Gaussian input, Z-matrix of N, CA and C with variables (Angstrom, degrees):
# hf/3-21g

backbone

0 1
 N
 C     1     B1
 C     2     B2     1     A1
 N     3     B3     2     A2     1     D1
 C     4     B4     3     A3     2     D2
 C     5     B5     4     A4     3     D3
 N     6     B6     5     A5     4     D4
 C     7     B7     6     A6     5     D5
 C     8     B8     7     A7     6     D6
 N     9     B9     8     A8     7     D7
 C    10    B10     9     A9     8     D8
 C    11    B11    10    A10     9     D9
 N    12    B12    11    A11    10    D10
 C    13    B13    12    A12    11    D11
 C    14    B14    13    A13    12    D12
 N    15    B15    14    A14    13    D13
 C    16    B16    15    A15    14    D14
 C    17    B17    16    A16    15    D15
 N    18    B18    17    A17    16    D16
 C    19    B19    18    A18    17    D17
 C    20    B20    19    A19    18    D18
 N    21    B21    20    A20    19    D19
 C    22    B22    21    A21    20    D20
 C    23    B23    22    A22    21    D21
 N    24    B24    23    A23    22    D22
 C    25    B25    24    A24    23    D23
 C    26    B26    25    A25    24    D24
 N    27    B27    26    A26    25    D25
 C    28    B28    27    A27    26    D26
 C    29    B29    28    A28    27    D27
 N    30    B30    29    A29    28    D28
 C    31    B31    30    A30    29    D29
 C    32    B32    31    A31    30    D30
 N    33    B33    32    A32    31    D31
 C    34    B34    33    A33    32    D32
 C    35    B35    34    A34    33    D33
 N    36    B36    35    A35    34    D34
 C    37    B37    36    A36    35    D35
 C    38    B38    37    A37    36    D36
 N    39    B39    38    A38    37    D37
 C    40    B40    39    A39    38    D38
 C    41    B41    40    A40    39    D39
 N    42    B42    41    A41    40    D40
 C    43    B43    42    A42    41    D41
 C    44    B44    43    A43    42    D42
 N    45    B45    44    A44    43    D43
 C    46    B46    45    A45    44    D44
 C    47    B47    46    A46    45    D45
 N    48    B48    47    A47    46    D46
 C    49    B49    48    A48    47    D47
 C    50    B50    49    A49    48    D48
 N    51    B51    50    A50    49    D49
 C    52    B52    51    A51    50    D50
 C    53    B53    52    A52    51    D51
 N    54    B54    53    A53    52    D52
 C    55    B55    54    A54    53    D53
 C    56    B56    55    A55    54    D54
 N    57    B57    56    A56    55    D55
 C    58    B58    57    A57    56    D56
 C    59    B59    58    A58    57    D57
 N    60    B60    59    A59    58    D58
 C    61    B61    60    A60    59    D59
 C    62    B62    61    A61    60    D60
 N    63    B63    62    A62    61    D61
 C    64    B64    63    A63    62    D62
 C    65    B65    64    A64    63    D63
 N    66    B66    65    A65    64    D64
 C    67    B67    66    A66    65    D65
 C    68    B68    67    A67    66    D66
 N    69    B69    68    A68    67    D67
 C    70    B70    69    A69    68    D68
 C    71    B71    70    A70    69    D69
 N    72    B72    71    A71    70    D70
 C    73    B73    72    A72    71    D71
 C    74    B74    73    A73    72    D72
 N    75    B75    74    A74    73    D73
 C    76    B76    75    A75    74    D74
 C    77    B77    76    A76    75    D75
 N    78    B78    77    A77    76    D76
 C    79    B79    78    A78    77    D77
 C    80    B80    79    A79    78    D78
 N    81    B81    80    A80    79    D79
 C    82    B82    81    A81    80    D80
 C    83    B83    82    A82    81    D81
 N    84    B84    83    A83    82    D82
 C    85    B85    84    A84    83    D83
 C    86    B86    85    A85    84    D84
 N    87    B87    86    A86    85    D85
 C    88    B88    87    A87    86    D86
 C    89    B89    88    A88    87    D87
 N    90    B90    89    A89    88    D88
 C    91    B91    90    A90    89    D89
 C    92    B92    91    A91    90    D90
 N    93    B93    92    A92    91    D91
 C    94    B94    93    A93    92    D92
 C    95    B95    94    A94    93    D93
 N    96    B96    95    A95    94    D94
 C    97    B97    96    A96    95    D95
 C    98    B98    97    A97    96    D96
 N    99    B99    98    A98    97    D97
 C   100   B100    99    A99    98    D98
 C   101   B101   100   A100    99    D99
 N   102   B102   101   A101   100   D100
 C   103   B103   102   A102   101   D101
 C   104   B104   103   A103   102   D102
 N   105   B105   104   A104   103   D103
 C   106   B106   105   A105   104   D104
 C   107   B107   106   A106   105   D105
 N   108   B108   107   A107   106   D106
 C   109   B109   108   A108   107   D107
 C   110   B110   109   A109   108   D108
 N   111   B111   110   A110   109   D109
 C   112   B112   111   A111   110   D110
 C   113   B113   112   A112   111   D111
 N   114   B114   113   A113   112   D112
 C   115   B115   114   A114   113   D113
 C   116   B116   115   A115   114   D114
 N   117   B117   116   A116   115   D115
 C   118   B118   117   A117   116   D116
 C   119   B119   118   A118   117   D117
 N   120   B120   119   A119   118   D118
 C   121   B121   120   A120   119   D119
 C   122   B122   121   A121   120   D120
 N   123   B123   122   A122   121   D121
 C   124   B124   123   A123   122   D122
 C   125   B125   124   A124   123   D123
 N   126   B126   125   A125   124   D124
 C   127   B127   126   A126   125   D125
 C   128   B128   127   A127   126   D126
 N   129   B129   128   A128   127   D127
 C   130   B130   129   A129   128   D128
 C   131   B131   130   A130   129   D129
 N   132   B132   131   A131   130   D130
 C   133   B133   132   A132   131   D131
 C   134   B134   133   A133   132   D132
 N   135   B135   134   A134   133   D133
 C   136   B136   135   A135   134   D134
 C   137   B137   136   A136   135   D135
 N   138   B138   137   A137   136   D136
 C   139   B139   138   A138   137   D137
 C   140   B140   139   A139   138   D138
 N   141   B141   140   A140   139   D139
 C   142   B142   141   A141   140   D140
 C   143   B143   142   A142   141   D141
 N   144   B144   143   A143   142   D142
 C   145   B145   144   A144   143   D143
 C   146   B146   145   A145   144   D144
 N   147   B147   146   A146   145   D145
 C   148   B148   147   A147   146   D146
 C   149   B149   148   A148   147   D147
 N   150   B150   149   A149   148   D148
 C   151   B151   150   A150   149   D149
 C   152   B152   151   A151   150   D150
 N   153   B153   152   A152   151   D151
 C   154   B154   153   A153   152   D152
 C   155   B155   154   A154   153   D153
 N   156   B156   155   A155   154   D154
 C   157   B157   156   A156   155   D155
 C   158   B158   157   A157   156   D156
 N   159   B159   158   A158   157   D157
 C   160   B160   159   A159   158   D158
 C   161   B161   160   A160   159   D159
 N   162   B162   161   A161   160   D160
 C   163   B163   162   A162   161   D161
 C   164   B164   163   A163   162   D162
 N   165   B165   164   A164   163   D163
 C   166   B166   165   A165   164   D164
 C   167   B167   166   A166   165   D165
 N   168   B168   167   A167   166   D166
 C   169   B169   168   A168   167   D167
 C   170   B170   169   A169   168   D168
 N   171   B171   170   A170   169   D169
 C   172   B172   171   A171   170   D170
 C   173   B173   172   A172   171   D171
 N   174   B174   173   A173   172   D172
 C   175   B175   174   A174   173   D173
 C   176   B176   175   A175   174   D174
 N   177   B177   176   A176   175   D175
 C   178   B178   177   A177   176   D176
 C   179   B179   178   A178   177   D177
 N   180   B180   179   A179   178   D178
 C   181   B181   180   A180   179   D179
 C   182   B182   181   A181   180   D180
 N   183   B183   182   A182   181   D181
 C   184   B184   183   A183   182   D182
 C   185   B185   184   A184   183   D183
 N   186   B186   185   A185   184   D184
 C   187   B187   186   A186   185   D185
 C   188   B188   187   A187   186   D186
 N   189   B189   188   A188   187   D187
 C   190   B190   189   A189   188   D188
 C   191   B191   190   A190   189   D189
 N   192   B192   191   A191   190   D190
 C   193   B193   192   A192   191   D191
 C   194   B194   193   A193   192   D192
 N   195   B195   194   A194   193   D193
 C   196   B196   195   A195   194   D194
 C   197   B197   196   A196   195   D195
 N   198   B198   197   A197   196   D196
 C   199   B199   198   A198   197   D197
 C   200   B200   199   A199   198   D198
 N   201   B201   200   A200   199   D199
 C   202   B202   201   A201   200   D200
 C   203   B203   202   A202   201   D201
 N   204   B204   203   A203   202   D202
 C   205   B205   204   A204   203   D203
 C   206   B206   205   A205   204   D204
 N   207   B207   206   A206   205   D205
 C   208   B208   207   A207   206   D206
 C   209   B209   208   A208   207   D207
 N   210   B210   209   A209   208   D208
 C   211   B211   210   A210   209   D209
 C   212   B212   211   A211   210   D210
 N   213   B213   212   A212   211   D211
 C   214   B214   213   A213   212   D212
 C   215   B215   214   A214   213   D213
 N   216   B216   215   A215   214   D214
 C   217   B217   216   A216   215   D215
 C   218   B218   217   A217   216   D216
 N   219   B219   218   A218   217   D217
 C   220   B220   219   A219   218   D218
 C   221   B221   220   A220   219   D219
 N   222   B222   221   A221   220   D220
 C   223   B223   222   A222   221   D221
 C   224   B224   223   A223   222   D222
 N   225   B225   224   A224   223   D223
 C   226   B226   225   A225   224   D224
 C   227   B227   226   A226   225   D225
 N   228   B228   227   A227   226   D226
 C   229   B229   228   A228   227   D227
 C   230   B230   229   A229   228   D228
 N   231   B231   230   A230   229   D229
 C   232   B232   231   A231   230   D230
 C   233   B233   232   A232   231   D231
 N   234   B234   233   A233   232   D232
 C   235   B235   234   A234   233   D233
 C   236   B236   235   A235   234   D234
 N   237   B237   236   A236   235   D235
 C   238   B238   237   A237   236   D236
 C   239   B239   238   A238   237   D237
 N   240   B240   239   A239   238   D238
 C   241   B241   240   A240   239   D239
 C   242   B242   241   A241   240   D240
 N   243   B243   242   A242   241   D241
 C   244   B244   243   A243   242   D242
 C   245   B245   244   A244   243   D243
 N   246   B246   245   A245   244   D244
 C   247   B247   246   A246   245   D245
 C   248   B248   247   A247   246   D246
 N   249   B249   248   A248   247   D247
 C   250   B250   249   A249   248   D248
 C   251   B251   250   A250   249   D249
 N   252   B252   251   A251   250   D250
 C   253   B253   252   A252   251   D251
 C   254   B254   253   A253   252   D252
 N   255   B255   254   A254   253   D253
 C   256   B256   255   A255   254   D254
 C   257   B257   256   A256   255   D255
 N   258   B258   257   A257   256   D256
 C   259   B259   258   A258   257   D257
 C   260   B260   259   A259   258   D258
 N   261   B261   260   A260   259   D259
 C   262   B262   261   A261   260   D260
 C   263   B263   262   A262   261   D261
 N   264   B264   263   A263   262   D262
 C   265   B265   264   A264   263   D263
 C   266   B266   265   A265   264   D264
 N   267   B267   266   A266   265   D265
 C   268   B268   267   A267   266   D266
 C   269   B269   268   A268   267   D267
 N   270   B270   269   A269   268   D268
 C   271   B271   270   A270   269   D269
 C   272   B272   271   A271   270   D270
 N   273   B273   272   A272   271   D271
 C   274   B274   273   A273   272   D272
 C   275   B275   274   A274   273   D273
 N   276   B276   275   A275   274   D274
 C   277   B277   276   A276   275   D275
 C   278   B278   277   A277   276   D276
 N   279   B279   278   A278   277   D277
 C   280   B280   279   A279   278   D278
 C   281   B281   280   A280   279   D279
 N   282   B282   281   A281   280   D280
 C   283   B283   282   A282   281   D281
 C   284   B284   283   A283   282   D282
 N   285   B285   284   A284   283   D283
 C   286   B286   285   A285   284   D284
 C   287   B287   286   A286   285   D285
 N   288   B288   287   A287   286   D286
 C   289   B289   288   A288   287   D287
 C   290   B290   289   A289   288   D288
 N   291   B291   290   A290   289   D289
 C   292   B292   291   A291   290   D290
 C   293   B293   292   A292   291   D291
 N   294   B294   293   A293   292   D292
 C   295   B295   294   A294   293   D293
 C   296   B296   295   A295   294   D294
 N   297   B297   296   A296   295   D295
 C   298   B298   297   A297   296   D296
 C   299   B299   298   A298   297   D297
 N   300   B300   299   A299   298   D298
 C   301   B301   300   A300   299   D299
 C   302   B302   301   A301   300   D300
 N   303   B303   302   A302   301   D301
 C   304   B304   303   A303   302   D302
 C   305   B305   304   A304   303   D303
 N   306   B306   305   A305   304   D304
 C   307   B307   306   A306   305   D305
 C   308   B308   307   A307   306   D306
 N   309   B309   308   A308   307   D307
 C   310   B310   309   A309   308   D308
 C   311   B311   310   A310   309   D309
 N   312   B312   311   A311   310   D310
 C   313   B313   312   A312   311   D311
 C   314   B314   313   A313   312   D312
 N   315   B315   314   A314   313   D313
 C   316   B316   315   A315   314   D314
 C   317   B317   316   A316   315   D315
 N   318   B318   317   A317   316   D316
 C   319   B319   318   A318   317   D317
 C   320   B320   319   A319   318   D318
 N   321   B321   320   A320   319   D319
 C   322   B322   321   A321   320   D320
 C   323   B323   322   A322   321   D321
 N   324   B324   323   A323   322   D322
 C   325   B325   324   A324   323   D323
 C   326   B326   325   A325   324   D324
 N   327   B327   326   A326   325   D325
 C   328   B328   327   A327   326   D326
 C   329   B329   328   A328   327   D327
 N   330   B330   329   A329   328   D328
 C   331   B331   330   A330   329   D329
 C   332   B332   331   A331   330   D330
 N   333   B333   332   A332   331   D331
 C   334   B334   333   A333   332   D332
 C   335   B335   334   A334   333   D333
 N   336   B336   335   A335   334   D334
 C   337   B337   336   A336   335   D335
 C   338   B338   337   A337   336   D336
 N   339   B339   338   A338   337   D337
 C   340   B340   339   A339   338   D338
 C   341   B341   340   A340   339   D339

   B1=1.5003
   B2=1.4243
   B3=1.3700
   B4=1.5102
   B5=1.5609
   B6=1.2849
   B7=1.5501
   B8=1.3451
   B9=1.3796
   B10=1.4906
   B11=1.4514
   B12=1.4183
   B13=1.4830
   B14=1.3973
   B15=1.2935
   B16=1.4483
   B17=1.6072
   B18=1.4405
   B19=1.4356
   B20=1.5387
   B21=1.3826
   B22=1.4541
   B23=1.5063
   B24=1.2246
   B25=1.4960
   B26=1.5219
   B27=1.3172
   B28=1.4985
   B29=1.5350
   B30=1.2008
   B31=1.5905
   B32=1.4680
   B33=1.4464
   B34=1.3859
   B35=1.5495
   B36=1.3048
   B37=1.4399
   B38=1.4920
   B39=1.4118
   B40=1.4560
   B41=1.5913
   B42=1.3237
   B43=1.4022
   B44=1.5689
   B45=1.3632
   B46=1.4556
   B47=1.5426
   B48=1.2932
   B49=1.6001
   B50=1.5339
   B51=1.2820
   B52=1.4058
   B53=1.4870
   B54=1.3032
   B55=1.4520
   B56=1.5540
   B57=1.2964
   B58=1.4156
   B59=1.5039
   B60=1.3383
   B61=1.4988
   B62=1.5330
   B63=0.9910
   B64=1.4354
   B65=1.4280
   B66=1.3360
   B67=1.4637
   B68=1.4866
   B69=1.3113
   B70=1.4504
   B71=1.4036
   B72=1.4666
   B73=1.3246
   B74=1.6145
   B75=1.2313
   B76=1.4581
   B77=1.4966
   B78=1.2845
   B79=1.4737
   B80=1.5698
   B81=1.2720
   B82=1.4719
   B83=1.4854
   B84=1.3598
   B85=1.5024
   B86=1.5486
   B87=1.1497
   B88=1.6375
   B89=1.5107
   B90=1.3683
   B91=1.4348
   B92=1.7184
   B93=1.2402
   B94=1.5754
   B95=1.5387
   B96=1.3489
   B97=1.5081
   B98=1.5264
   B99=1.3111
   B100=1.5863
   B101=1.5678
   B102=1.3804
   B103=1.4114
   B104=1.5723
   B105=1.3189
   B106=1.5337
   B107=1.5344
   B108=1.2877
   B109=1.4138
   B110=1.6068
   B111=1.2714
   B112=1.4360
   B113=1.4397
   B114=1.3929
   B115=1.4380
   B116=1.4371
   B117=1.3707
   B118=1.4692
   B119=1.5964
   B120=1.2144
   B121=1.5365
   B122=1.5738
   B123=1.4347
   B124=1.4446
   B125=1.5627
   B126=1.3972
   B127=1.5453
   B128=1.5745
   B129=1.2629
   B130=1.4656
   B131=1.3711
   B132=1.4181
   B133=1.4481
   B134=1.5114
   B135=1.2825
   B136=1.4675
   B137=1.4944
   B138=1.2643
   B139=1.5235
   B140=1.5130
   B141=1.3435
   B142=1.4055
   B143=1.3584
   B144=1.3899
   B145=1.3698
   B146=1.6332
   B147=1.3113
   B148=1.4154
   B149=1.5296
   B150=1.3222
   B151=1.3283
   B152=1.5282
   B153=1.2301
   B154=1.4156
   B155=1.6053
   B156=1.2809
   B157=1.4377
   B158=1.5143
   B159=1.4242
   B160=1.4373
   B161=1.6166
   B162=1.2638
   B163=1.4382
   B164=1.6351
   B165=1.4301
   B166=1.4233
   B167=1.5966
   B168=1.2854
   B169=1.3931
   B170=1.5943
   B171=1.3945
   B172=1.4201
   B173=1.5515
   B174=1.3124
   B175=1.6382
   B176=1.4689
   B177=1.3589
   B178=1.4333
   B179=1.4713
   B180=1.3265
   B181=1.5018
   B182=1.5522
   B183=1.2845
   B184=1.4764
   B185=1.5934
   B186=1.3213
   B187=1.4494
   B188=1.5384
   B189=1.3495
   B190=1.4389
   B191=1.6295
   B192=1.4152
   B193=1.4933
   B194=1.5635
   B195=1.3455
   B196=1.3287
   B197=1.5961
   B198=1.3545
   B199=1.4762
   B200=1.5844
   B201=1.3841
   B202=1.4171
   B203=1.4924
   B204=1.2196
   B205=1.4799
   B206=1.5630
   B207=1.2849
   B208=1.4385
   B209=1.6525
   B210=1.2969
   B211=1.5344
   B212=1.6334
   B213=1.3699
   B214=1.5470
   B215=1.6318
   B216=1.3479
   B217=1.4491
   B218=1.5201
   B219=1.3510
   B220=1.4581
   B221=1.4396
   B222=1.3327
   B223=1.4499
   B224=1.4474
   B225=1.2739
   B226=1.4843
   B227=1.4566
   B228=1.2781
   B229=1.4529
   B230=1.5858
   B231=1.3485
   B232=1.4306
   B233=1.5075
   B234=1.3653
   B235=1.4474
   B236=1.5057
   B237=1.2825
   B238=1.5062
   B239=1.5355
   B240=1.3667
   B241=1.3713
   B242=1.4758
   B243=1.2820
   B244=1.5457
   B245=1.5128
   B246=1.2652
   B247=1.4679
   B248=1.5309
   B249=1.3276
   B250=1.5713
   B251=1.5536
   B252=1.3145
   B253=1.4551
   B254=1.4412
   B255=1.3572
   B256=1.4334
   B257=1.5777
   B258=1.2682
   B259=1.4781
   B260=1.5705
   B261=1.2057
   B262=1.5738
   B263=1.4927
   B264=1.2730
   B265=1.4948
   B266=1.4799
   B267=1.3795
   B268=1.5655
   B269=1.4485
   B270=1.3433
   B271=1.4843
   B272=1.4805
   B273=1.3458
   B274=1.4239
   B275=1.4194
   B276=1.3852
   B277=1.3767
   B278=1.5113
   B279=1.2694
   B280=1.4642
   B281=1.6058
   B282=1.3030
   B283=1.4046
   B284=1.6641
   B285=1.3297
   B286=1.4337
   B287=1.6862
   B288=1.3573
   B289=1.4768
   B290=1.5377
   B291=1.2998
   B292=1.4798
   B293=1.5053
   B294=1.3554
   B295=1.5428
   B296=1.4631
   B297=1.2781
   B298=1.4752
   B299=1.5369
   B300=1.4314
   B301=1.4319
   B302=1.5148
   B303=1.3842
   B304=1.4914
   B305=1.4986
   B306=1.2991
   B307=1.4690
   B308=1.3958
   B309=1.3724
   B310=1.4685
   B311=1.6349
   B312=1.2744
   B313=1.5074
   B314=1.4872
   B315=1.3576
   B316=1.4585
   B317=1.4207
   B318=1.3328
   B319=1.6117
   B320=1.5242
   B321=1.3025
   B322=1.5549
   B323=1.4117
   B324=1.2821
   B325=1.4502
   B326=1.5562
   B327=1.2383
   B328=1.4826
   B329=1.5484
   B330=1.3896
   B331=1.4211
   B332=1.4904
   B333=1.2803
   B334=1.4193
   B335=1.4614
   B336=1.2601
   B337=1.4667
   B338=1.6132
   B339=1.1951
   B340=1.4056
   B341=1.5024
   A1=107.11
   A2=112.81
   A3=113.85
   A4=112.56
   A5=115.36
   A6=120.38
   A7=115.28
   A8=118.66
   A9=120.94
   A10=101.84
   A11=110.22
   A12=123.93
   A13=105.28
   A14=115.69
   A15=123.52
   A16=110.27
   A17=114.71
   A18=117.85
   A19=104.35
   A20=108.50
   A21=124.46
   A22=113.18
   A23=124.09
   A24=129.68
   A25=106.20
   A26=116.16
   A27=125.07
   A28=107.42
   A29=118.54
   A30=120.31
   A31=108.79
   A32=115.80
   A33=120.37
   A34=110.50
   A35=117.81
   A36=119.05
   A37=117.51
   A38=113.25
   A39=117.18
   A40=114.26
   A41=116.18
   A42=119.32
   A43=111.18
   A44=113.80
   A45=114.18
   A46=114.52
   A47=112.75
   A48=110.39
   A49=111.87
   A50=116.01
   A51=119.36
   A52=113.07
   A53=114.11
   A54=122.06
   A55=112.50
   A56=123.69
   A57=122.56
   A58=115.38
   A59=112.80
   A60=119.32
   A61=118.45
   A62=120.70
   A63=149.33
   A64=109.29
   A65=123.27
   A66=120.41
   A67=114.04
   A68=119.06
   A69=119.63
   A70=114.99
   A71=120.38
   A72=124.72
   A73=108.76
   A74=113.61
   A75=117.53
   A76=112.88
   A77=111.93
   A78=118.53
   A79=108.17
   A80=119.86
   A81=117.64
   A82=116.67
   A83=116.01
   A84=123.89
   A85=108.16
   A86=110.82
   A87=114.62
   A88=112.84
   A89=115.84
   A90=118.43
   A91=107.40
   A92=116.12
   A93=115.39
   A94=105.82
   A95=115.74
   A96=116.09
   A97=110.92
   A98=112.74
   A99=121.96
   A100=108.10
   A101=118.80
   A102=124.02
   A103=109.73
   A104=109.89
   A105=112.52
   A106=117.85
   A107=121.72
   A108=125.24
   A109=110.92
   A110=118.27
   A111=126.87
   A112=110.12
   A113=118.53
   A114=116.94
   A115=108.08
   A116=108.58
   A117=121.06
   A118=115.91
   A119=114.80
   A120=116.66
   A121=104.69
   A122=111.82
   A123=118.45
   A124=99.90
   A125=109.92
   A126=117.56
   A127=109.07
   A128=119.00
   A129=126.70
   A130=111.32
   A131=116.22
   A132=125.45
   A133=102.31
   A134=122.51
   A135=129.53
   A136=109.07
   A137=111.57
   A138=118.08
   A139=101.01
   A140=117.34
   A141=124.16
   A142=116.83
   A143=122.73
   A144=129.36
   A145=111.64
   A146=117.18
   A147=119.84
   A148=112.94
   A149=123.82
   A150=126.94
   A151=117.82
   A152=116.19
   A153=124.02
   A154=119.82
   A155=111.47
   A156=125.08
   A157=115.73
   A158=112.60
   A159=117.62
   A160=110.27
   A161=121.00
   A162=122.99
   A163=109.68
   A164=110.40
   A165=116.15
   A166=113.55
   A167=120.68
   A168=120.25
   A169=115.33
   A170=114.16
   A171=117.97
   A172=113.54
   A173=112.58
   A174=117.24
   A175=107.91
   A176=121.15
   A177=124.82
   A178=110.99
   A179=115.55
   A180=122.27
   A181=107.10
   A182=116.19
   A183=119.27
   A184=110.66
   A185=110.65
   A186=115.44
   A187=109.13
   A188=112.64
   A189=118.06
   A190=113.25
   A191=114.28
   A192=116.79
   A193=104.00
   A194=120.70
   A195=126.54
   A196=107.82
   A197=117.93
   A198=128.87
   A199=103.68
   A200=119.85
   A201=123.87
   A202=106.91
   A203=123.18
   A204=126.80
   A205=107.27
   A206=115.57
   A207=114.46
   A208=109.88
   A209=109.99
   A210=119.89
   A211=112.28
   A212=109.22
   A213=118.76
   A214=103.99
   A215=110.25
   A216=111.08
   A217=108.48
   A218=112.11
   A219=120.20
   A220=116.70
   A221=121.23
   A222=121.04
   A223=107.36
   A224=123.07
   A225=127.38
   A226=108.85
   A227=112.22
   A228=121.97
   A229=111.69
   A230=116.82
   A231=120.86
   A232=116.63
   A233=111.81
   A234=112.48
   A235=116.05
   A236=114.01
   A237=120.10
   A238=111.93
   A239=119.74
   A240=122.26
   A241=113.94
   A242=117.22
   A243=122.71
   A244=115.61
   A245=116.03
   A246=115.47
   A247=104.35
   A248=123.98
   A249=120.82
   A250=107.48
   A251=112.96
   A252=115.79
   A253=115.99
   A254=118.80
   A255=124.87
   A256=102.21
   A257=115.11
   A258=119.75
   A259=112.30
   A260=121.64
   A261=129.10
   A262=102.97
   A263=128.05
   A264=123.75
   A265=110.34
   A266=108.44
   A267=112.70
   A268=108.33
   A269=123.54
   A270=122.32
   A271=110.46
   A272=122.25
   A273=123.90
   A274=116.24
   A275=117.88
   A276=117.13
   A277=113.95
   A278=117.33
   A279=117.90
   A280=112.95
   A281=113.44
   A282=117.47
   A283=106.94
   A284=114.07
   A285=121.20
   A286=108.80
   A287=111.70
   A288=119.09
   A289=111.64
   A290=115.84
   A291=120.81
   A292=107.61
   A293=117.94
   A294=119.73
   A295=112.02
   A296=119.06
   A297=127.10
   A298=105.08
   A299=118.91
   A300=117.43
   A301=114.89
   A302=118.87
   A303=119.50
   A304=107.81
   A305=123.33
   A306=122.29
   A307=116.45
   A308=113.97
   A309=118.93
   A310=112.39
   A311=116.52
   A312=116.81
   A313=110.12
   A314=114.46
   A315=123.86
   A316=116.57
   A317=113.06
   A318=121.66
   A319=102.99
   A320=110.95
   A321=117.40
   A322=116.51
   A323=121.82
   A324=126.00
   A325=111.51
   A326=116.33
   A327=118.91
   A328=113.66
   A329=116.92
   A330=119.42
   A331=113.95
   A332=121.01
   A333=127.81
   A334=114.45
   A335=117.21
   A336=119.77
   A337=109.38
   A338=120.71
   A339=124.31
   A340=106.59
   D1=142.38
   D2=179.63
   D3=-77.66
   D4=137.00
   D5=168.88
   D6=-87.75
   D7=132.83
   D8=-171.86
   D9=-135.08
   D10=154.48
   D11=168.01
   D12=-119.62
   D13=136.75
   D14=179.27
   D15=-120.22
   D16=134.34
   D17=-176.83
   D18=-120.18
   D19=123.29
   D20=-174.70
   D21=-98.07
   D22=151.89
   D23=174.57
   D24=-77.55
   D25=111.94
   D26=179.98
   D27=-61.10
   D28=-36.43
   D29=-177.30
   D30=-63.13
   D31=-49.96
   D32=-179.68
   D33=-61.87
   D34=-45.24
   D35=179.61
   D36=-63.06
   D37=-41.34
   D38=175.00
   D39=-67.04
   D40=-29.77
   D41=-169.80
   D42=-89.16
   D43=-7.75
   D44=176.18
   D45=78.88
   D46=28.59
   D47=179.17
   D48=-84.13
   D49=46.00
   D50=174.21
   D51=87.81
   D52=4.93
   D53=-175.44
   D54=-110.24
   D55=83.99
   D56=-175.40
   D57=-84.92
   D58=9.86
   D59=169.31
   D60=115.31
   D61=37.42
   D62=-14.68
   D63=-129.93
   D64=108.46
   D65=-174.23
   D66=-66.46
   D67=-28.55
   D68=179.57
   D69=-71.66
   D70=-30.34
   D71=171.08
   D72=-65.88
   D73=-46.54
   D74=-177.35
   D75=-59.81
   D76=-46.25
   D77=-179.50
   D78=-62.09
   D79=-49.61
   D80=177.04
   D81=-53.91
   D82=-39.96
   D83=176.24
   D84=-62.70
   D85=-54.62
   D86=-177.07
   D87=-58.03
   D88=-32.89
   D89=-171.87
   D90=-100.17
   D91=-7.66
   D92=-179.20
   D93=72.48
   D94=33.76
   D95=178.12
   D96=-107.73
   D97=-179.66
   D98=179.52
   D99=60.38
   D100=-115.84
   D101=-174.79
   D102=-86.12
   D103=-20.10
   D104=-175.24
   D105=-76.76
   D106=121.32
   D107=-169.36
   D108=-72.19
   D109=-23.66
   D110=179.92
   D111=-153.09
   D112=166.80
   D113=176.25
   D114=-66.59
   D115=139.43
   D116=-170.81
   D117=-125.32
   D118=153.44
   D119=179.18
   D120=-103.59
   D121=119.16
   D122=-176.84
   D123=-83.96
   D124=121.90
   D125=-179.95
   D126=-100.36
   D127=-18.36
   D128=179.96
   D129=-156.64
   D130=144.11
   D131=173.99
   D132=-129.69
   D133=107.06
   D134=-176.15
   D135=-105.56
   D136=138.54
   D137=-179.80
   D138=-98.54
   D139=129.62
   D140=160.95
   D141=-78.18
   D142=116.94
   D143=-176.68
   D144=-102.15
   D145=126.78
   D146=-177.11
   D147=-54.68
   D148=128.26
   D149=14.65
   D150=-101.86
   D151=27.19
   D152=173.69
   D153=91.30
   D154=-1.87
   D155=-175.68
   D156=-49.98
   D157=-35.71
   D158=-170.32
   D159=-98.71
   D160=2.96
   D161=-172.07
   D162=-57.44
   D163=-59.34
   D164=-179.58
   D165=-57.18
   D166=-51.16
   D167=173.52
   D168=-52.28
   D169=-44.47
   D170=-177.25
   D171=-67.91
   D172=-33.15
   D173=171.35
   D174=-61.03
   D175=-47.67
   D176=178.54
   D177=-58.15
   D178=-46.27
   D179=-175.64
   D180=-64.36
   D181=-43.28
   D182=-177.63
   D183=-59.07
   D184=-41.55
   D185=-174.40
   D186=-71.00
   D187=-41.83
   D188=179.86
   D189=-64.54
   D190=-40.76
   D191=-176.62
   D192=-68.92
   D193=-46.31
   D194=-167.77
   D195=-78.76
   D196=-17.69
   D197=178.84
   D198=62.02
   D199=26.59
   D200=177.88
   D201=-124.93
   D202=116.02
   D203=176.25
   D204=-87.92
   D205=124.48
   D206=-175.20
   D207=-73.70
   D208=149.87
   D209=176.36
   D210=-73.99
   D211=-27.21
   D212=-170.83
   D213=-154.18
   D214=135.88
   D215=167.99
   D216=-113.55
   D217=137.53
   D218=178.16
   D219=-109.61
   D220=131.62
   D221=168.52
   D222=-81.53
   D223=125.26
   D224=178.82
   D225=-50.22
   D226=153.76
   D227=173.92
   D228=-52.44
   D229=-41.72
   D230=178.59
   D231=-66.20
   D232=-34.58
   D233=172.00
   D234=-76.60
   D235=-42.29
   D236=-178.39
   D237=-64.87
   D238=-36.68
   D239=-174.90
   D240=-115.72
   D241=31.85
   D242=-177.13
   D243=-58.03
   D244=128.72
   D245=172.42
   D246=-133.45
   D247=120.46
   D248=6.40
   D249=-71.84
   D250=158.24
   D251=177.83
   D252=-59.18
   D253=158.05
   D254=-178.22
   D255=-66.33
   D256=135.02
   D257=-177.00
   D258=-81.76
   D259=-5.74
   D260=-170.50
   D261=-109.19
   D262=-44.69
   D263=-174.64
   D264=-154.60
   D265=161.76
   D266=178.01
   D267=-96.87
   D268=157.88
   D269=175.10
   D270=-55.97
   D271=-40.99
   D272=172.99
   D273=-53.38
   D274=-49.04
   D275=179.00
   D276=-66.04
   D277=-36.21
   D278=176.24
   D279=-64.93
   D280=-40.50
   D281=-175.60
   D282=-65.26
   D283=-42.48
   D284=-178.02
   D285=-61.37
   D286=-44.70
   D287=177.20
   D288=-59.77
   D289=-48.92
   D290=-175.50
   D291=-65.71
   D292=-46.89
   D293=179.18
   D294=-58.83
   D295=-40.04
   D296=-173.91
   D297=-68.83
   D298=-47.91
   D299=-174.94
   D300=-81.95
   D301=-23.25
   D302=-172.80
   D303=-108.04
   D304=-23.35
   D305=-170.60
   D306=73.07
   D307=11.87
   D308=-175.95
   D309=-109.54
   D310=137.62
   D311=-179.79
   D312=-62.27
   D313=136.90
   D314=171.79
   D315=-115.21
   D316=134.42
   D317=-175.54
   D318=-112.09
   D319=136.64
   D320=164.52
   D321=-84.34
   D322=118.49
   D323=173.78
   D324=98.03
   D325=145.90
   D326=-179.55
   D327=-120.76
   D328=-26.64
   D329=-177.39
   D330=-154.60
   D331=174.32
   D332=177.85
   D333=-121.58
   D334=18.23
   D335=-173.45
   D336=-77.89
   D337=150.87
   D338=-174.88
   D339=-96.13

């Protein structure tokens, strides 16, 4: 089973936009739905805090503490498709930074649920 880490938008989580941390991402991962190619084990769920400076270190710390390096990192759908857009970075910039720093593939989005 593929091991994955999910990064969610802290502003969406904290504001209660239907993102309680995020059951839809977890459902999609468990069922192999949405952007997940097969059922996956979520080894970390990291909250991106504005302005996003701690995302990369937090991904590294999650892998270190759990002693499980994820096979793939997913940007949650609320982070990848945020409207209004994040004022600090684009999903593409975050993906490139994460891939460069971790050497792990990063996927934009987790699910297509409404």
